[in-house]
N, C-alpha and C positions, 0 to 999 in steps of 0.2 A: 439437418439430414445426416450429419456425421455422428450423431449420438446413436448408441446401440438400439436395435429394434427390441422392443420390450412388449411382453404380453399385457403390461399395465398401461399401454398407451390409450389415451382417449380416442374414441372412434373418429371424432371430428379431426383431431390432430393427424391421425393416420391417413385419413382421406385427403386432407390438404397436402400432406407430404407426398402422397402418391401422385397428385396432380403436378407436382414440381419435377418429377422424374424426367418428363419430356424436355424440360429446359436444360438438363445437364448435357454437357458434351458426351459423345458416345463412350470415350475411354473412361470418363469418371463414372458413368452409369454402369459400365462393365465392372469396374473395381468395386463399386457399391454392391452390385449384385453378387459378386464373389464373396464379399464379406458377409452379406446377409445369408447366403447359402451356408457358410461355415457356422454361423450362429444358429440358424433355424431353417433348414432346407424346405420345410413345408410352406414357409411364408414368402419365398422368393420367386414363385412362378410368374407373377406379373412382370417382375424385373427381367427375368429370362426371356419372356415372350417379347419384350421391347427391344431386345438385342438384335437389330438387323445388321446385315453385313457380317463380314468375318469376325469371329470372336478372338480376343487375345488369349494366349495360352493360359493365363491366370484364371480366366473364367471357365475355360474348358476343364482345367484341373479341378476347379471348385465344383463343377457339375458332376464329374466322376466321383469325387469324394462324397458328395451329397447322395448320389445313387447308392454308393456302397453303404453309407451310414443308414439311409432309409431302409435298404434291403436287410441290414442286420437287425433293425428294429422289428421288421416283419409286419408292420401295421400300416404302411403307407404305399401300397402297391400302386394306387392311382397317381400319387405324386411322382413316383419313379417313372411310370409310363408317360406322364406329362413332361417331365424333364427330358426324357429320351426323344419324345416327339418334337419338343421345342428346340432341341439341339441339332436335329437333322439338317436344317438348312444353313446353319451358321458355325457349328463347331468345326475347327480346322480338320481337313481330311487326313492330316498326319496323325490324328488320334485314333484312327480306325483299329490299329492293332491293340492299343490300350483298352479300347471299349470291348473288343473281342475277348481279350484276356479277362476283363472284369466279368463279362457274361459267363465265362466258364466257371467262375467262383460262386455264382448265384445259385440258390437252391429252389426258389419259387419259379415255376414254369412260366407264369405270366411275365415275370421280371426278366427271365432269360430271353423270352421272345422279344420284349421291348428293347433290351440291350443289343441283341443280335440284329434286330432291324436297324438300329442306329449304326452299328458297325458295318453292316452291309451298305447302308446309304453312304457312309463316309468312304468306304472302299470304292463304290461305284463313282462317286464324285472325284476321287483321286485318279481313278483310271481315265475318266473323261478329261481331266486336266492334262494328264500325260499324253493322251491321244491328240489333244489340240496343240501341243507344242510342236 
């Protein structure tokens, strides 16, 4: 599992590897997801979706970098929307401002909406945490 994700992987090999994700401790899976996002953001959606509970900052930064990279390519709007949707429950609320700043740099209306919704969700969650204190 530590070898790089490659487009040349045998389909059976990739399926078997994917089944092993659930056996990894949460922090190792988060690190693996962040590394996969850096190499190929479009292949990491399953890993991101498996990240329950609060994300480490490393994974949140990797998701923001992936959103930016995919937006710059201009051909992966669906992947960006899915990353934003998957990040809503688990990305640290402290990333709200970073996501909002990223949304301001995007040009595609659909991507702006997705990133803004993520920023709004994180802001709302942060406000609720503060209110509960």
